[in-house]
KEMIPA-130476 format. One record per residue (C-alpha): residue number from 1; residue in one letter; chain; x, y, z. Coordinates in nm, 2 decimals. Example, Ala and Ser with C-alpha at 12.3 -4.5 7.8 and 13.67 -1.06 7.14 Angstrom:
BEGIN
- 1, A, A, 1.23, -0.45, 0.78
- 2, S, A, 1.37, -0.11, 0.71
***
This chain:
BEGIN
- 1, M, A, -0.47, -2.13, 1.41
- 2, S, A, -0.58, -1.77, 1.47
- 3, I, A, -0.76, -1.56, 1.21
- 4, N, A, -0.47, -1.31, 1.22
- 5, E, A, -0.24, -1.60, 1.11
- 6, I, A, -0.43, -1.69, 0.80
- 7, R, A, -0.54, -1.55, 0.46
- 8, L, A, -0.81, -1.62, 0.21
- 9, Q, A, -0.71, -1.70, -0.13
- 10, T, A, -0.88, -1.64, -0.47
- 11, P, A, -1.16, -1.86, -0.59
- 12, A, A, -0.94, -1.99, -0.87
- 13, G, A, -0.70, -2.14, -0.60
- 14, L, A, -0.98, -2.27, -0.36
- 15, Q, A, -1.02, -2.62, -0.52
- 16, N, A, -0.65, -2.70, -0.46
- 17, N, A, -0.67, -2.57, -0.11
- 18, M, A, -0.97, -2.78, -0.04
- 19, A, A, -0.83, -3.10, -0.18
- 20, A, A, -0.51, -3.03, 0.03
- 21, K, A, -0.73, -2.99, 0.36
- 22, V, A, -0.94, -3.30, 0.28
- 23, A, A, -0.62, -3.51, 0.20
- 24, K, A, -0.47, -3.40, 0.54
- 25, N, A, -0.81, -3.46, 0.72
- 26, P, A, -1.06, -3.67, 0.53
- 27, E, A, -1.32, -3.63, 0.81
- 28, Q, A, -1.32, -3.26, 0.79
- 29, E, A, -1.61, -3.08, 0.62
- 30, V, A, -1.51, -2.79, 0.40
- 31, K, A, -1.70, -2.50, 0.27
- 32, N, A, -1.59, -2.26, 0.00
- 33, E, A, -1.64, -1.95, 0.22
- 34, D, A, -1.44, -2.12, 0.52
- 35, V, A, -1.13, -2.22, 0.33
- 36, L, A, -0.86, -2.05, 0.52
- 37, V, A, -0.49, -2.11, 0.42
- 38, L, A, -0.16, -1.99, 0.53
- 39, P, A, -0.03, -1.73, 0.29
- 40, D, A, 0.24, -1.79, 0.05
- 41, K, A, 0.36, -1.46, -0.08
- 42, H, A, 0.62, -1.64, -0.29
- 43, D, A, 0.34, -1.78, -0.50
- 44, K, A, 0.27, -1.54, -0.79
- 45, D, A, -0.10, -1.63, -0.79
- 46, Y, A, -0.14, -1.55, -0.42
- 47, R, A, -0.42, -1.30, -0.34
- 48, E, A, -0.59, -1.20, -0.03
- 49, E, A, -0.95, -1.24, -0.11
- 50, I, A, -1.29, -1.30, 0.00
- 51, T, A, -1.59, -1.49, -0.17
- 52, I, A, -1.88, -1.28, -0.32
- 53, K, A, -2.10, -1.43, -0.06
- 54, Q, A, -1.88, -1.31, 0.22
- 55, A, A, -1.86, -0.96, 0.05
- 56, A, A, -2.25, -0.94, 0.04
- 57, K, A, -2.26, -1.03, 0.41
- 58, G, A, -1.99, -0.78, 0.48
- 59, L, A, -2.16, -0.51, 0.30
- 60, V, A, -2.50, -0.57, 0.49
- 61, G, A, -2.30, -0.59, 0.81
- 62, A, A, -2.15, -0.25, 0.75
- 63, G, A, -2.50, -0.10, 0.71
- 64, V, A, -2.62, -0.28, 1.02
- 65, G, A, -2.30, -0.15, 1.20
- 66, L, A, -2.34, 0.21, 1.08
- 67, V, A, -2.69, 0.24, 1.18
- 68, G, A, -2.68, 0.03, 1.49
- 69, D, A, -2.38, 0.17, 1.66
- 70, S, A, -2.49, 0.54, 1.57
- 71, I, A, -2.82, 0.49, 1.73
- 72, G, A, -2.71, 0.27, 2.00
- 73, M, A, -2.40, 0.47, 2.11
- 74, T, A, -2.60, 0.78, 2.10
- 75, G, A, -2.86, 0.65, 2.32
- 76, A, A, -2.61, 0.51, 2.57
- 77, V, A, -2.45, 0.87, 2.58
- 78, L, A, -2.78, 1.04, 2.61
- 79, R, A, -2.90, 0.80, 2.90
- 80, N, A, -2.57, 0.85, 3.09
- 81, M, A, -2.48, 1.22, 3.02
- 82, P, A, -2.72, 1.38, 3.28
- 83, K, A, -2.56, 1.16, 3.55
- 84, I, A, -2.21, 1.22, 3.43
- 85, V, A, -2.27, 1.60, 3.41
- 86, K, A, -2.43, 1.59, 3.76
- 87, N, A, -2.13, 1.41, 3.90
- 88, S, A, -1.90, 1.64, 3.75
- 89, Y, A, -2.07, 1.95, 3.91
- 90, V, A, -2.07, 1.77, 4.24
- 91, A, A, -1.71, 1.68, 4.22
- 92, L, A, -1.63, 2.05, 4.10
- 93, A, A, -1.82, 2.21, 4.39
- 94, K, A, -1.67, 1.98, 4.67
- 95, T, A, -1.30, 1.98, 4.56
- 96, E, A, -1.07, 2.19, 4.75
- 97, A, A, -0.79, 2.18, 4.51
- 98, I, A, -0.91, 2.47, 4.30
- 99, G, A, -1.05, 2.81, 4.38
- 100, R, A, -1.39, 2.98, 4.33
- 101, N, A, -1.31, 3.16, 4.00
- 102, L, A, -1.17, 2.84, 3.83
- 103, K, A, -1.47, 2.65, 3.95
- 104, V, A, -1.71, 2.92, 3.80
- 105, V, A, -1.54, 2.93, 3.46
- 106, T, A, -1.52, 2.54, 3.44
- 107, G, A, -1.89, 2.51, 3.55
- 108, A, A, -2.02, 2.78, 3.32
- 109, V, A, -1.84, 2.70, 3.02
- 110, G, A, -1.62, 2.39, 3.03
- 111, I, A, -1.86, 2.12, 3.14
- 112, P, A, -2.17, 2.21, 2.94
- 113, L, A, -2.00, 2.26, 2.61
- 114, A, A, -1.78, 1.96, 2.65
- 115, A, A, -2.09, 1.75, 2.73
- 116, A, A, -2.27, 1.89, 2.44
- 117, L, A, -1.98, 1.81, 2.21
- 118, V, A, -1.94, 1.46, 2.31
- 119, T, A, -2.31, 1.40, 2.28
- 120, V, A, -2.32, 1.55, 1.91
- 121, L, A, -1.99, 1.34, 1.84
- 122, S, A, -2.14, 1.01, 1.95
- 123, P, A, -2.37, 0.94, 1.65
- 124, V, A, -2.09, 1.03, 1.40
- 125, A, A, -1.82, 0.84, 1.57
- 126, G, A, -2.05, 0.55, 1.63
- 127, A, A, -2.15, 0.54, 1.26
- 128, V, A, -1.77, 0.53, 1.14
- 129, Y, A, -1.68, 0.27, 1.40
- 130, G, A, -1.99, 0.07, 1.32
- 131, A, A, -1.94, 0.06, 0.95
- 132, V, A, -1.59, -0.06, 0.97
- 133, K, A, -1.65, -0.32, 1.23
- 134, G, A, -1.98, -0.43, 1.09
- 135, A, A, -1.82, -0.50, 0.77
- 136, Y, A, -1.55, -0.73, 0.91
- 137, D, A, -1.80, -0.91, 1.14
- 138, G, A, -2.04, -0.96, 0.86
- 139, A, A, -1.79, -1.10, 0.62
- 140, K, A, -1.63, -1.32, 0.90
- 141, K, A, -1.93, -1.41, 1.12
- 142, G, A, -2.24, -1.33, 0.90
- 143, I, A, -2.52, -1.07, 0.93
- 144, K, A, -2.62, -1.23, 1.28
- 145, G, A, -2.26, -1.18, 1.40
- 146, A, A, -2.26, -0.83, 1.28
- 147, A, A, -2.59, -0.76, 1.47
- 148, K, A, -2.45, -0.94, 1.78
- 149, G, A, -2.14, -0.72, 1.75
- 150, V, A, -2.35, -0.40, 1.75
- 151, V, A, -2.53, -0.52, 2.08
- 152, E, A, -2.20, -0.59, 2.24
- 153, D, A, -2.06, -0.26, 2.14
- 154, V, A, -2.35, -0.06, 2.28
- 155, K, A, -2.33, -0.28, 2.60
- 156, T, A, -1.96, -0.19, 2.63
- 157, V, A, -2.01, 0.19, 2.59
- 158, N, A, -2.29, 0.19, 2.84
- 159, R, A, -2.09, -0.01, 3.09
- 160, E, A, -1.79, 0.22, 3.05
- 161, L, A, -1.99, 0.53, 3.10
- 162, K, A, -2.15, 0.38, 3.42
- 163, G, A, -1.81, 0.21, 3.52
- 164, E, A, -1.60, 0.23, 3.82
- 165, K, A, -1.32, 0.41, 3.63
- 166, L, A, -1.52, 0.71, 3.55
- 167, Q, A, -1.66, 0.72, 3.92
- 168, E, A, -1.30, 0.68, 4.05
- 169, L, A, -1.21, 1.00, 3.84
- 170, F, A, -1.50, 1.20, 3.99
- 171, D, A, -1.41, 1.06, 4.34
- 172, G, A, -1.04, 1.18, 4.28
- 173, I, A, -1.15, 1.53, 4.19
- 174, E, A, -1.39, 1.54, 4.47
- 175, N, A, -1.14, 1.45, 4.73
- 176, A, A, -0.84, 1.64, 4.59
- 177, K, A, -0.67, 1.89, 4.83
- 178, P, A, -0.40, 2.15, 4.77
- 179, E, A, -0.05, 2.06, 4.88
- 180, E, A, 0.02, 2.12, 5.26
- 181, G, A, 0.07, 2.48, 5.32
- 182, K, A, -0.05, 2.59, 4.99
- 183, K, A, -0.37, 2.76, 4.88
- 184, P, A, -0.61, 2.61, 4.61
- 185, F, A, -0.52, 2.67, 4.26
- 186, D, A, -0.71, 2.97, 4.13
- 187, I, A, -0.71, 3.23, 3.85
- 188, R, A, -0.81, 3.60, 3.86
- 189, L, A, -1.15, 3.73, 3.75
- 190, K, A, -0.99, 3.88, 3.44
- 191, E, A, -0.82, 3.55, 3.36
- 192, S, A, -1.16, 3.37, 3.42
- 193, A, A, -1.30, 3.58, 3.13
- 194, Q, A, -1.00, 3.52, 2.91
- 195, A, A, -1.05, 3.15, 2.97
- 196, A, A, -1.42, 3.14, 2.87
- 197, V, A, -1.38, 3.37, 2.56
- 198, G, A, -1.07, 3.20, 2.46
- 199, G, A, -1.24, 2.85, 2.49
- 200, V, A, -1.54, 2.94, 2.30
- 201, A, A, -1.34, 3.11, 2.02
- 202, G, A, -1.10, 2.80, 2.02
- 203, M, A, -1.40, 2.57, 1.99
- 204, A, A, -1.53, 2.76, 1.69
- 205, I, A, -1.19, 2.80, 1.51
- 206, G, A, -1.11, 2.43, 1.58
- 207, G, A, -1.45, 2.31, 1.48
- 208, V, A, -1.48, 2.50, 1.15
- 209, G, A, -1.11, 2.50, 1.06
- 210, H, A, -1.06, 2.13, 1.09
- 211, G, A, -1.40, 2.06, 0.91
- 212, L, A, -1.28, 2.28, 0.61
- 213, V, A, -0.95, 2.14, 0.61
- 214, V, A, -1.08, 1.78, 0.58
- 215, A, A, -1.34, 1.89, 0.33
- 216, R, A, -1.07, 2.05, 0.11
- 217, H, A, -0.84, 1.74, 0.11
- 218, E, A, -1.09, 1.47, 0.12
- 219, P, A, -1.18, 1.43, -0.24
- 220, T, A, -0.82, 1.41, -0.34
- 221, F, A, -0.72, 1.20, -0.04
- 222, Y, A, -0.99, 0.95, -0.09
- 223, A, A, -0.92, 0.93, -0.47
- 224, K, A, -0.55, 0.86, -0.42
- 225, S, A, -0.64, 0.60, -0.14
- 226, L, A, -0.86, 0.41, -0.38
- 227, K, A, -0.60, 0.42, -0.65
- 228, A, A, -0.35, 0.28, -0.43
- 229, L, A, -0.59, 0.01, -0.32
- 230, W, A, -0.66, -0.10, -0.66
- 231, K, A, -0.29, -0.12, -0.75
- 232, D, A, -0.23, -0.36, -0.46
- 233, D, A, -0.14, -0.69, -0.62
- 234, E, A, -0.18, -0.88, -0.29
- 235, M, A, -0.57, -0.82, -0.28
- 236, G, A, -0.84, -0.98, -0.49
- 237, P, A, -1.10, -0.77, -0.68
- 238, V, A, -1.39, -0.87, -0.45
- 239, L, A, -1.20, -0.77, -0.13
- 240, K, A, -1.11, -0.44, -0.31
- 241, S, A, -1.47, -0.38, -0.42
- 242, T, A, -1.60, -0.43, -0.08
- 243, I, A, -1.33, -0.20, 0.09
- 244, T, A, -1.43, 0.07, -0.17
- 245, A, A, -1.80, 0.04, -0.09
- 246, V, A, -1.73, 0.06, 0.28
- 247, S, A, -1.50, 0.34, 0.27
- 248, L, A, -1.74, 0.58, 0.10
- 249, P, A, -1.97, 0.66, 0.40
- 250, V, A, -1.67, 0.66, 0.62
- 251, A, A, -1.51, 0.92, 0.40
- 252, V, A, -1.83, 1.13, 0.39
- 253, L, A, -1.86, 1.11, 0.77
- 254, A, A, -1.49, 1.23, 0.82
- 255, V, A, -1.60, 1.60, 0.77
- 256, P, A, -1.84, 1.61, 1.05
- 257, L, A, -1.61, 1.40, 1.27
- 258, A, A, -1.33, 1.64, 1.22
- 259, T, A, -1.55, 1.94, 1.28
- 260, I, A, -1.68, 1.81, 1.62
- 261, G, A, -1.36, 1.66, 1.73
- 262, G, A, -1.17, 1.98, 1.64
- 263, A, A, -1.43, 2.19, 1.83
- 264, L, A, -1.39, 1.97, 2.14
- 265, W, A, -1.00, 1.99, 2.12
- 266, G, A, -1.01, 2.35, 2.07
- 267, L, A, -1.22, 2.41, 2.37
- 268, G, A, -1.01, 2.24, 2.61
- 269, E, A, -0.67, 2.36, 2.47
- 270, S, A, -0.79, 2.72, 2.44
- 271, M, A, -0.95, 2.76, 2.78
- 272, G, A, -0.60, 2.69, 2.92
- 273, K, A, -0.42, 2.90, 2.67
- 274, G, A, -0.67, 3.19, 2.73
- 275, Y, A, -0.61, 3.22, 3.12
- 276, Q, A, -0.25, 3.17, 3.08
- 277, E, A, -0.16, 3.41, 2.80
- 278, G, A, -0.48, 3.58, 2.69
- 279, I, A, -0.74, 3.57, 2.43
- 280, K, A, -0.52, 3.67, 2.14
- 281, A, A, -0.28, 3.39, 2.23
- 282, A, A, -0.58, 3.14, 2.24
- 283, V, A, -0.70, 3.23, 1.91
- 284, K, A, -0.35, 3.24, 1.76
- 285, S, A, -0.29, 2.88, 1.90
- 286, S, A, -0.62, 2.75, 1.75
- 287, V, A, -0.53, 2.89, 1.40
- 288, E, A, -0.20, 2.73, 1.43
- 289, R, A, -0.33, 2.40, 1.52
- 290, V, A, -0.55, 2.40, 1.23
- 291, G, A, -0.26, 2.49, 1.01
- 292, K, A, -0.05, 2.20, 1.14
- 293, S, A, -0.34, 1.96, 1.07
- 294, N, A, -0.36, 2.09, 0.71
- 295, E, A, 0.01, 2.02, 0.67
- 296, M, A, -0.01, 1.68, 0.82
- 297, I, A, -0.29, 1.57, 0.58
- 298, K, A, -0.08, 1.72, 0.29
- 299, E, A, 0.21, 1.51, 0.39
- 300, W, A, -0.03, 1.21, 0.41
- 301, K, A, -0.16, 1.26, 0.06
- 302, A, A, 0.20, 1.31, -0.08
- 303, D, A, 0.29, 0.98, 0.07
- 304, L, A, 0.00, 0.79, -0.10
***
């Protein structure tokens, strides 16, 4: 039986479930926090629940994951980013698929700003991921299990940043050539300037705009989410309390996460828009992107 096929019942129903398990297998040792039974949603007393002990371990695990993954993933990014940037410039210099002007604007604006944003994003993204995963690992596997999960997370990030897939990407760029009979793809000097200015403008608008949108809607969205959580009749109070506690730092981190993520998205999208259609088009596109995100979040709130 996998963990995804089971549920935890309320403490009130634990004794009957324990008795049923012991009757089925008298030699099996049964502990309160380990009692796992198939859900019966036709039972009016059914609740998805965890014990107070599991909740305490889950909260500690969330703290371990938040701090550990934030620091560990940032360390992995900082350790590998110099080599990634170096390989990016080497591939950019050697590729024959694009021309000089596009290489210059990519090397002067695209690569350094993208590397900086990813580096700044890593502690925030690591903290959000670590808090949620740490809470789950802590409740299921204990505090040691949550700590072990952090170690595995950091190893995985470090391995991926050093991995063959990333190197294959660099090799592909480096060895790329224009189609037979065609010149390398390039842009004019004017378009290069438009791409650079448009990218920086899009980064600023996307970052500030998405940060403000999330900050504006976050209090109401979070309050409505908690209200819906506590109205759920299929969860017990201990589980609801644990989710509420873990969700608070995640909600707070949503604003910087949206700001940095919006800046990264705006940089990439607006550089392309800038050289294709001009700086005004790049700015307009960034503003429209923020507006669409605002409408999307409003729809999410309305559905809660």
